Each structure stands twice: as C-alpha cells, then as structure tokens.
N, CA, C and O of each residue as an XYZ file, in Angstrom:
676
protein
N       0.850     -1.172      0.000
C       0.000      0.000      0.000
C       0.899      1.239      0.000
O       1.801      1.363      0.828
N       0.642      2.138     -0.926
C       1.402      3.375     -1.061
C       0.436      4.543     -0.871
O      -0.527      4.682     -1.626
N       0.689      5.379      0.132
C      -0.142      6.549      0.409
C       0.701      7.772      0.131
O       1.771      7.945      0.714
N       0.213      8.630     -0.770
C       1.017      9.794     -1.148
C       0.135     10.863     -1.782
O      -0.966     10.582     -2.254
N       0.647     12.110     -1.783
C      -0.055     13.153     -2.528
C      -0.048     12.828     -4.026
O       0.934     12.308     -4.556
N      -1.137     13.137     -4.680
C      -1.235     12.891     -6.116
C      -0.340     13.844     -6.887
O      -0.033     14.947     -6.434
N       0.069     13.395     -8.058
C       0.803     14.220     -9.009
C      -0.044     14.301    -10.278
O      -0.988     13.526    -10.430
N       0.268     15.215    -11.187
C      -0.508     15.298    -12.434
C      -0.606     13.972    -13.189
O      -1.585     13.745    -13.900
N       0.377     13.106    -13.050
C       0.328     11.809    -13.732
C      -0.807     10.919    -13.215
O      -1.171      9.942    -13.870
N      -1.363     11.244    -12.055
C      -2.427     10.447    -11.441
C      -3.832     10.912    -11.820
O      -4.809     10.334    -11.343
N      -3.960     11.928    -12.655
C      -5.254     12.562    -12.876
C      -6.337     11.592    -13.332
O      -7.470     11.691    -12.861
N      -6.036     10.669    -14.218
C      -7.078      9.772    -14.726
C      -7.582      8.821    -13.641
O      -8.782      8.564    -13.542
N      -6.666      8.305    -12.833
C      -7.101      7.443    -11.733
C      -7.881      8.245    -10.694
O      -8.860      7.753    -10.133
N      -7.449      9.475    -10.438
C      -8.173     10.343     -9.506
C      -9.601     10.563     -9.982
O     -10.545     10.399     -9.208
N      -9.769     10.933    -11.243
C     -11.116     11.182    -11.760
C     -11.976      9.932    -11.700
O     -13.171     10.021    -11.416
N     -11.400      8.783    -11.958
C     -12.160      7.532    -11.918
C     -12.647      7.224    -10.497
O     -13.801      6.843    -10.306
N     -11.773      7.388     -9.508
C     -12.194      7.070     -8.142
C     -13.136      8.146     -7.597
O     -14.033      7.836     -6.812
N     -12.947      9.387     -7.996
C     -13.843     10.459     -7.553
C     -15.242     10.236     -8.137
O     -16.243     10.450     -7.453
N     -15.308      9.814     -9.377
C     -16.612      9.500     -9.980
C     -17.261      8.323     -9.245
O     -18.462      8.339     -8.974
N     -16.465      7.311     -8.929
C     -16.997      6.171     -8.176
C     -17.509      6.629     -6.815
O     -18.577      6.200     -6.379
N     -16.754      7.500     -6.139
C     -17.162      7.993     -4.817
C     -18.508      8.695     -4.890
O     -19.398      8.430     -4.082
N     -18.656      9.588     -5.854
C     -19.902     10.349     -5.957
C     -21.078      9.488     -6.397
O     -22.229      9.796     -6.089
N     -20.788      8.414     -7.115
C     -21.838      7.500     -7.567
C     -22.211      6.499     -6.473
O     -23.391      6.254     -6.223
N     -21.196      5.923     -5.823
C     -21.440      4.880     -4.819
C     -21.862      5.426     -3.457
O     -22.555      4.737     -2.709
N     -21.459      6.642     -3.127
C     -21.734      7.205     -1.797
C     -22.234      8.645     -1.915
O     -21.596      9.557     -1.390
N     -23.354      8.865     -2.588
C     -23.802     10.239     -2.834
C     -24.103     11.042     -1.574
O     -23.995     12.268     -1.592
N     -24.481     10.377     -0.476
C     -24.794     11.120      0.747
C     -23.546     11.509      1.531
O     -23.646     12.210      2.537
N     -22.380     11.069      1.088
C     -21.143     11.351      1.815
C     -20.449     12.636      1.369
O     -19.475     13.065      1.989
N     -20.948     13.249      0.298
C     -20.241     14.401     -0.289
C     -21.203     15.521     -0.656
O     -22.349     15.276     -1.031
N     -20.721     16.753     -0.541
C     -21.505     17.894     -0.989
C     -21.542     18.004     -2.499
O     -22.483     18.567     -3.059
N     -20.536     17.476     -3.160
C     -20.503     17.465     -4.620
C     -21.408     16.352     -5.136
O     -21.682     15.377     -4.437
N     -21.863     16.518     -6.369
C     -22.712     15.515     -7.006
C     -22.096     15.087     -8.334
O     -21.441     15.881     -9.009
N     -22.309     13.841     -8.698
C     -21.848     13.355    -10.000
C     -22.537     14.105    -11.132
O     -22.066     14.085    -12.269
N     -23.652     14.768    -10.827
C     -24.393     15.530    -11.832
C     -23.956     16.986    -11.949
O     -24.431     17.698    -12.834
N     -23.071     17.437    -11.084
C     -22.608     18.820    -11.140
C     -21.825     19.055    -12.435
O     -21.000     18.229    -12.823
N     -22.084     20.168    -13.091
C     -21.380     20.454    -14.356
C     -19.862     20.483    -14.174
O     -19.345     21.085    -13.233
N     -19.177     19.834    -15.077
C     -17.720     19.864    -15.095
C     -17.032     19.067    -14.005
O     -15.813     19.144    -13.857
N     -17.793     18.304    -13.245
C     -17.228     17.601    -12.093
C     -16.067     16.676    -12.479
O     -15.132     16.494    -11.698
N     -16.124     16.097    -13.673
C     -15.096     15.132    -14.061
C     -14.282     15.596    -15.260
O     -13.705     14.782    -15.981
N     -14.240     16.912    -15.469
C     -13.440     17.445    -16.563
C     -11.952     17.300    -16.231
O     -11.505     17.634    -15.134
N     -11.225     16.809    -17.182
C      -9.819     16.464    -16.956
C      -8.933     17.685    -16.720
O      -8.125     17.683    -15.791
N      -9.068     18.722    -17.537
C      -8.156     19.865    -17.419
C      -8.247     20.566    -16.062
O      -7.209     20.836    -15.459
N      -9.455     20.874    -15.556
C      -9.504     21.480    -14.215
C      -8.954     20.559    -13.120
O      -8.322     21.028    -12.173
N      -9.192     19.257    -13.249
C      -8.660     18.316    -12.260
C      -7.143     18.284    -12.317
O      -6.474     18.249    -11.284
N      -6.612     18.295    -13.514
C      -5.156     18.309    -13.698
C      -4.555     19.563    -13.076
O      -3.517     19.500    -12.417
N      -5.206     20.694    -13.287
C      -4.723     21.951    -12.719
C      -4.799     21.930    -11.192
O      -3.879     22.390    -10.516
N      -5.889     21.401    -10.654
C      -6.035     21.349     -9.200
C      -4.941     20.487     -8.578
O      -4.343     20.868     -7.572
N      -4.682     19.335     -9.171
C      -3.626     18.463     -8.650
C      -2.265     19.150     -8.750
O      -1.477     19.111     -7.805
N      -1.993     19.771     -9.880
C      -0.697     20.426    -10.093
C      -0.465     21.556     -9.100
O       0.674     21.818     -8.716
N      -1.529     22.224     -8.681
C      -1.395     23.368     -7.772
C      -1.642     23.001     -6.305
O      -1.656     23.880     -5.443
N      -1.833     21.724     -6.017
C      -2.234     21.321     -4.673
C      -1.112     21.366     -3.637
O      -1.372     21.563     -2.450
N       0.107     21.189     -4.071
C       1.211     21.208     -3.121
C       1.802     22.605     -3.019
O       1.799     23.311     -4.027
N       2.298     23.045     -1.901
C       2.709     22.195     -0.802
C       1.642     21.952      0.269
O       1.799     21.026      1.065
N       0.557     22.748      0.325
C      -0.303     22.682      1.501
C      -1.725     22.195      1.280
O      -2.468     22.085      2.255
N      -2.137     21.903      0.086
C      -3.509     21.452     -0.176
C      -3.521     20.145     -0.961
O      -4.141     20.062     -2.021
N      -2.843     19.134     -0.449
C      -2.687     17.909     -1.231
C      -3.974     17.104     -1.351
O      -4.841     17.131     -0.477
N      -4.061     16.396     -2.454
C      -5.054     15.350     -2.621
C      -4.268     14.054     -2.467
O      -3.345     13.787     -3.237
N      -4.628     13.260     -1.485
C      -3.918     12.013     -1.229
C      -4.580     10.867     -1.970
O      -5.802     10.814     -2.110
N      -3.760      9.967     -2.434
C      -4.247      8.728     -3.013
C      -3.629      7.556     -2.285
O      -2.498      7.625     -1.803
N      -4.388      6.484     -2.214
C      -3.863      5.225     -1.709
C      -3.831      4.281     -2.900
O      -4.837      4.073     -3.578
N      -2.657      3.717     -3.140
C      -2.454      2.850     -4.292
C      -2.095      1.443     -3.826
O      -1.244      1.260     -2.955
N      -2.751      0.465     -4.414
C      -2.464     -0.946     -4.176
C      -2.200     -1.562     -5.545
O      -3.055     -1.524     -6.429
N      -1.030     -2.119     -5.706
C      -0.623     -2.698     -7.001
C      -0.785     -1.700     -8.145
O      -1.203     -2.060     -9.245
N      -0.449     -0.446     -7.868
C      -0.484      0.593     -8.892
C      -1.848      1.187     -9.178
O      -1.961      2.099     -9.996
N      -2.891      0.688     -8.518
C      -4.250      1.201     -8.745
C      -4.693      2.045     -7.560
O      -4.522      1.646     -6.408
N      -5.265      3.214     -7.845
C      -5.761      4.060     -6.768
C      -7.057      3.467     -6.226
O      -8.012      3.251     -6.972
N      -7.081      3.204     -4.914
C      -8.236      2.579     -4.285
C      -8.888      3.480     -3.236
O      -9.934      3.136     -2.686
N      -8.276      4.626     -2.958
C      -8.824      5.539     -1.952
C      -8.311      6.944     -2.212
O      -7.300      7.140     -2.887
N      -9.032      7.928     -1.659
C      -8.582      9.310     -1.769
C      -9.044     10.122     -0.581
O      -9.991      9.753      0.114
N      -8.382     11.207     -0.361
C      -8.738     12.203      0.640
C      -7.986     13.475      0.280
O      -6.942     13.424     -0.371
N      -8.515     14.608      0.702
C      -7.803     15.850      0.433
C      -7.779     16.718      1.679
O      -8.627     16.598      2.563
N      -6.797     17.585      1.724
C      -6.605     18.492      2.836
C      -6.655     19.908      2.296
O      -6.039     20.213      1.275
N      -7.394     20.779      2.986
C      -7.509     22.168      2.546
C      -6.952     23.081      3.631
O      -7.323     22.986      4.801
N      -6.055     23.964      3.214
C      -5.421     24.941      4.098
C      -5.507     26.298      3.438
O      -5.022     26.482      2.321
N      -6.124     27.254      4.121
C      -6.271     28.610      3.584
C      -5.164     29.494      4.144
O      -5.433     30.438      4.887
N      -3.935     29.191      3.792
C      -2.780     29.912      4.314
C      -2.752     31.379      3.961
O      -2.114     32.173      4.653
N      -3.430     31.749      2.900
C      -3.466     33.145      2.462
C      -4.521     33.962      3.221
O      -4.621     35.174      3.031
N      -5.302     33.300      4.075
C      -6.354     33.996      4.819
C      -5.984     34.056      6.295
O      -6.100     33.070      7.023
N      -5.541     35.216      6.714
C      -4.962     35.409      8.041
C      -5.841     34.900      9.184
O      -5.331     34.295     10.128
N      -7.136     35.132      9.115
C      -8.013     34.809     10.240
C      -8.349     33.329     10.363
O      -8.755     32.883     11.436
N      -8.191     32.569      9.309
C      -8.589     31.162      9.376
C      -7.468     30.190      9.005
O      -7.713     28.994      8.852
N      -6.258     30.688      8.862
C      -5.190     29.782      8.432
C      -4.780     28.779      9.504
O      -4.013     27.860      9.218
N      -5.267     28.934     10.719
C      -4.999     27.958     11.781
C      -5.870     26.710     11.651
O      -5.627     25.698     12.309
N      -6.893     26.798     10.791
C      -7.889     25.733     10.685
C      -7.811     25.049      9.322
O      -7.926     25.701      8.284
N      -7.615     23.739      9.335
C      -7.573     22.941      8.118
C      -8.880     22.164      7.991
O      -9.625     22.005      8.958
N      -9.139     21.688      6.779
C     -10.302     20.820      6.568
C      -9.893     19.593      5.761
O      -9.087     19.676      4.835
N     -10.459     18.474      6.130
C     -10.295     17.243      5.365
C     -11.549     17.060      4.523
O     -12.670     17.197      5.014
N     -11.342     16.748      3.246
C     -12.445     16.531      2.301
C     -12.225     15.209      1.566
O     -11.158     14.602      1.653
N     -13.248     14.784      0.847
C     -13.164     13.696     -0.134
C     -12.653     12.375      0.427
O     -11.882     11.697     -0.253
N     -13.038     11.984      1.613
C     -12.567     10.711      2.153
C     -13.390      9.582      1.532
O     -14.611      9.536      1.682
N     -12.710      8.676      0.834
C     -13.402      7.566      0.178
C     -12.444      6.409     -0.033
O     -11.284      6.598     -0.399
N     -12.957      5.195      0.207
C     -12.237      3.950     -0.095
C     -13.175      3.096     -0.939
O     -14.346      2.924     -0.599
N     -12.656      2.566     -2.039
C     -13.466      1.669     -2.875
C     -14.076      0.562     -2.016
O     -13.418      0.024     -1.125
N     -15.323      0.231     -2.287
C     -16.059     -0.741     -1.477
C     -15.321     -2.068     -1.351
O     -15.286     -2.645     -0.264
N     -14.737     -2.561     -2.425
C     -14.070     -3.868     -2.381
C     -12.762     -3.856     -1.584
O     -12.173     -4.909     -1.338
N     -12.306     -2.658     -1.180
C     -11.057     -2.547     -0.417
C     -11.307     -2.169      1.049
O     -10.357     -2.023      1.819
N     -12.553     -2.013      1.432
C     -12.859     -1.621      2.811
C     -12.588     -2.776      3.772
O     -12.579     -3.946      3.388
N     -12.369     -2.409      5.028
C     -12.121     -3.412      6.050
C     -10.680     -3.892      6.113
O     -10.380     -4.878      6.787
N      -9.792     -3.205      5.419
C      -8.371     -3.601      5.383
C      -7.459     -2.575      6.055
O      -6.235     -2.679      5.967
N      -8.052     -1.587      6.727
C      -7.251     -0.572      7.407
C      -6.786      0.557      6.505
O      -5.972      1.384      6.918
N      -7.293      0.603      5.279
C      -6.855      1.629      4.328
C      -7.306      3.021      4.772
O      -6.518      3.966      4.728
N      -8.545      3.155      5.194
C      -9.042      4.466      5.619
C      -8.265      4.981      6.824
O      -7.907      6.157      6.884
N      -8.008      4.100      7.776
C      -7.250      4.503      8.967
C      -5.836      4.939      8.594
O      -5.354      5.968      9.067
N      -5.178      4.159      7.750
C      -3.817      4.514      7.327
C      -3.804      5.836      6.573
O      -2.914      6.663      6.774
N      -4.786      6.034      5.709
C      -4.862      7.281      4.948
C      -5.123      8.460      5.882
O      -4.474      9.500      5.759
N      -6.056      8.310      6.804
C      -6.353      9.383      7.752
C      -5.124      9.723      8.584
O      -4.825     10.897      8.803
N      -4.418      8.709      9.044
C      -3.189      8.965      9.818
C      -2.161      9.738      8.998
O      -1.490     10.631      9.516
N      -2.041      9.393      7.720
C      -1.093     10.091      6.845
C      -1.500     11.550      6.633
O      -0.653     12.443      6.643
N      -2.797     11.787      6.440
C      -3.290     13.161      6.245
C      -3.049     13.983      7.507
O      -2.613     15.131      7.424
N      -3.329     13.406      8.668
C      -3.107     14.117      9.931
C      -1.615     14.402     10.124
O      -1.248     15.503     10.534
N      -0.772     13.444      9.840
C       0.685     13.659      9.969
C       1.136     14.777      9.043
O       1.951     15.613      9.433
N       0.617     14.799      7.822
C       0.956     15.877      6.887
C       0.480     17.221      7.435
O       1.207     18.212      7.366
N      -0.729     17.256      7.976
C      -1.290     18.498      8.516
C      -0.399     19.075      9.616
O      -0.262     20.292      9.742
N       0.192     18.208     10.394
C       1.057     18.662     11.499
C       2.317     19.372     10.988
O       2.978     20.066     11.760
N       2.658     19.215      9.724
C       3.845     19.867      9.165
C       3.543     21.263      8.618
O       4.461     21.988      8.236
N       2.286     21.637      8.578
C       1.888     22.920      7.982
C       2.038     24.035      9.004
O       1.510     23.932     10.111
N       2.750     25.100      8.649
C       2.918     26.224      9.575
C       1.555     26.802      9.973
O       0.656     26.920      9.141
N       1.419     27.152     11.217
C       0.216     27.779     11.775
C      -0.968     26.833     11.937
O      -1.993     27.249     12.476
N      -0.875     25.595     11.502
C      -1.998     24.666     11.628
C      -2.213     24.303     13.092
O      -1.295     23.844     13.771
N      -3.438     24.516     13.569
C      -3.776     24.216     14.952
C      -4.892     23.198     15.099
O      -4.986     22.520     16.122
N      -5.741     23.087     14.080
C      -6.873     22.167     14.195
C      -7.347     21.742     12.810
O      -7.149     22.437     11.813
N      -7.980     20.573     12.790
C      -8.539     20.043     11.552
C     -10.031     19.800     11.766
O     -10.449     19.274     12.797
N     -10.806     20.187     10.790
C     -12.242     19.911     10.785
C     -12.569     18.976      9.636
O     -11.897     18.977      8.604
N     -13.601     18.186      9.827
C     -14.166     17.373      8.755
C     -15.652     17.204      9.052
O     -16.110     17.471     10.163
N     -16.387     16.763      8.056
C     -17.825     16.536      8.222
C     -18.144     15.099      7.859
O     -17.574     14.534      6.926
N     -19.063     14.521      8.610
C     -19.545     13.173      8.328
C     -21.070     13.225      8.311
O     -21.691     13.857      9.166
N     -21.657     12.560      7.337
C     -23.112     12.522      7.248
C     -23.656     11.728      8.426
O     -23.204     10.617      8.703
N     -24.630     12.311      9.114
C     -25.244     11.623     10.242
C     -25.827     10.298      9.736
O     -26.567     10.260      8.753
N     -25.474      9.227     10.429
C     -25.892      7.891     10.024
C     -24.758      7.072      9.433
O     -24.864      5.849      9.340
N     -23.667      7.731      9.031
C     -22.506      7.013      8.503
C     -21.626      6.628      9.698
O     -20.593      7.246      9.959
N     -22.062      5.604     10.403
C     -21.426      5.242     11.666
C     -20.011      4.701     11.497
O     -19.168      4.926     12.366
N     -19.729      4.002     10.416
C     -18.365      3.478     10.255
C     -17.368      4.626     10.097
O     -16.282      4.583     10.677
N     -17.721      5.643      9.325
C     -16.841      6.806      9.170
C     -16.719      7.563     10.490
O     -15.625      7.976     10.876
N     -17.832      7.741     11.171
C     -17.803      8.466     12.431
C     -16.914      7.759     13.456
O     -16.143      8.407     14.164
N     -17.022      6.432     13.533
C     -16.171      5.670     14.460
C     -14.700      5.825     14.108
O     -13.859      5.974     14.995
N     -14.383      5.791     12.811
C     -12.995      5.977     12.380
C     -12.468      7.330     12.852
O     -11.386      7.408     13.435
N     -13.222      8.384     12.605
C     -12.774      9.731     12.978
C     -12.649      9.864     14.495
O     -11.680     10.441     14.989
N     -13.621      9.336     15.232
C     -13.558      9.411     16.698
C     -12.350      8.636     17.224
O     -11.709      9.072     18.180
N     -12.035      7.501     16.616
C     -10.885      6.710     17.073
C      -9.565      7.421     16.801
O      -8.554      7.116     17.435
N      -9.566      8.372     15.859
C      -8.364      9.161     15.564
C      -8.285     10.413     16.434
O      -7.347     11.201     16.311
N      -9.271     10.596     17.314
C      -9.254     11.729     18.234
C     -10.182     12.867     17.870
O     -10.250     13.853     18.604
N     -10.899     12.767     16.765
C     -11.848     13.820     16.390
C     -13.029     13.817     17.353
O     -13.497     12.765     17.787
N     -13.499     15.019     17.675
C     -14.646     15.192     18.567
C     -15.715     16.001     17.853
O     -15.420     16.770     16.938
N     -16.948     15.823     18.274
C     -18.054     16.579     17.682
C     -17.888     18.068     17.976
O     -17.650     18.468     19.116
N     -18.017     18.872     16.938
C     -17.994     20.333     17.095
C     -19.420     20.877     17.051
O     -19.820     21.654     17.917
N     -20.183     20.467     16.042
C     -21.574     20.906     15.911
C     -22.256     20.100     14.809
O     -21.614     19.358     14.065
N     -23.574     20.268     14.727
C     -24.363     19.619     13.680
C     -24.885     20.678     12.720
O     -25.273     21.773     13.128
N     -24.887     20.337     11.463
C     -25.389     21.212     10.401
C     -26.633     20.525      9.831
O     -26.527     19.588      9.039
N     -27.789     20.992     10.236
C     -29.053     20.346      9.870
C     -29.396     20.586      8.402
O     -29.161     21.663      7.854
N     -29.959     19.546      7.782
C     -30.473     19.630      6.413
C     -29.433     20.166      5.430
O     -29.767     20.934      4.528
N     -28.202     19.771      5.599
C     -27.103     20.291      4.777
C     -27.177     19.786      3.342
O     -26.976     20.550      2.397
N     -27.460     18.521      3.184
C     -27.576     17.930      1.849
C     -29.043     17.657      1.545
O     -29.827     17.329      2.435
N     -29.397     17.797      0.281
C     -30.738     17.426     -0.176
C     -30.570     16.602     -1.439
O     -30.110     17.101     -2.466
N     -30.949     15.329     -1.351
C     -30.788     14.399     -2.455
C     -32.141     13.754     -2.730
O     -32.700     13.077     -1.867
N     -32.654     13.962     -3.911
C     -33.955     13.401     -4.294
C     -35.039     13.706     -3.267
O     -35.862     12.849     -2.945
N     -35.031     14.932     -2.758
C     -36.057     15.376     -1.830
C     -35.841     14.958     -0.384
O     -36.662     15.280      0.475
N     -34.769     14.258     -0.097
C     -34.467     13.809      1.263
C     -33.312     14.641      1.810
O     -32.298     14.829      1.138
N     -33.476     15.136      3.034
C     -32.442     15.943      3.676
C     -31.532     15.069      4.533
O     -31.964     14.079      5.124
N     -30.247     15.468      4.584
C     -29.251     14.777      5.392
C     -28.510     15.804      6.229
O     -28.126     16.868      5.743
N     -28.315     15.466      7.502
C     -27.573     16.322      8.418
C     -26.095     15.944      8.388
O     -25.734     14.802      8.104
N     -25.254     16.928      8.687
C     -23.818     16.681      8.822
C     -23.411     16.881     10.273
O     -23.925     17.762     10.962
N     -22.491     16.062     10.719
C     -21.837     16.250     11.990
C     -20.424     16.733     11.704
O     -19.627     16.013     11.102
N     -20.114     17.947     12.132
C     -18.764     18.478     11.969
C     -17.951     18.045     13.170
O     -18.384     18.178     14.315
N     -16.764     17.523     12.892
C     -15.874     17.039     13.941
C     -14.538     17.774     13.826
O     -14.166     18.242     12.751
N     -13.827     17.866     14.943
C     -12.557     18.584     14.925
C     -11.519     17.831     15.751
O     -11.833     17.061     16.659
N     -10.270     18.095     15.386
C      -9.118     17.506     16.063
C      -8.108     18.616     16.324
O      -7.730     19.347     15.408
N      -7.676     18.742     17.566
C      -6.636     19.721     17.904
C      -5.280     19.166     17.508
O      -4.974     18.000     17.756
N      -4.477     20.014     16.892
C      -3.100     19.646     16.528
C      -2.082     20.210     17.512
O      -0.887     19.940     17.394
N      -2.543     20.982     18.467
C      -1.634     21.601     19.448
C      -1.880     21.065     20.849
O      -1.207     21.475     21.794
C-alpha cells in the first residue's frame, strides 16, 4: 500500500475514483456526479498540479491502482482562518474496505497536517448515520464540534452533517 499526494500523472485514476465515490456514496459528499464539469480532466489536472505544498489530494495505491482518496484544505493566504484545516473527499473503494486503508490514509493526512505552519486544528464533516466513518474519525481523536441540519438534499431527502474537529496543538 502506497499513500502519497497525487501528481498530475495520477489525474485519470483520480477522476475515476472520484466519480466512483460520488456514484457509490452520494450522501457522503456535498458534490454531485451531476454537477457540471465535475469530471473534466483539465480542471482536475490543474487542481492536482497546484495542490502542493499545503492542499494535497492524497491517493492510496495498491498494485499501482488508486483505491482511496482524501484531500486536505489549508487557507494559508487567509490570516483569520489559516490555523484551521479541513479534510475533504474521504473515500475507499467498497471492495477494499475493512483492510485498514481508511485509517492509514487518515493517519497520513493528519501527519501531513502537522507539518503545515500555523496549523492548529482540523475539521471534517460526516453525514449523520454514517457510523463506520464516524467511528474511524472518533478513534483518531476527532470530537463533535456541531451539527449542520439539512445540509444535503438528495432526491427530496435531507441529510444532516456532523462536523468534527481535532486539535493539533
């Protein structure tokens, strides 16, 4: 298992797993597979190319195939909020779950976050009812910060988010 920030050479595998994530787990993400341009190659290539040093998209690769992803967002250019990071896009292919991949990826993202100047805390959101994800985050030290009611609306059904945070200091 290789966990690392993506490079432009990974763009096609990234787009494939991101499409799978939005299709297989629509309630887990604010983005939708139906959003315009969601899987356009050039913007994805640009985002990956500009992601380092502080906003990496991580991939987990097994036998050269990307099987998981997560991203870290740091607003270093914004003085008032640069102490706060966010984790986005946490997903592991269904056939690879239960092998410790999500935990290893989360640990790698947190370790990377600790290297960022001024970083003091990380936030992430989990859809209420996604107990396996919530347990993973809680086991890594994340605590509930607040609930965001009716955050997602999918086919007329509302979903709440639980925002969780982890202190880095």
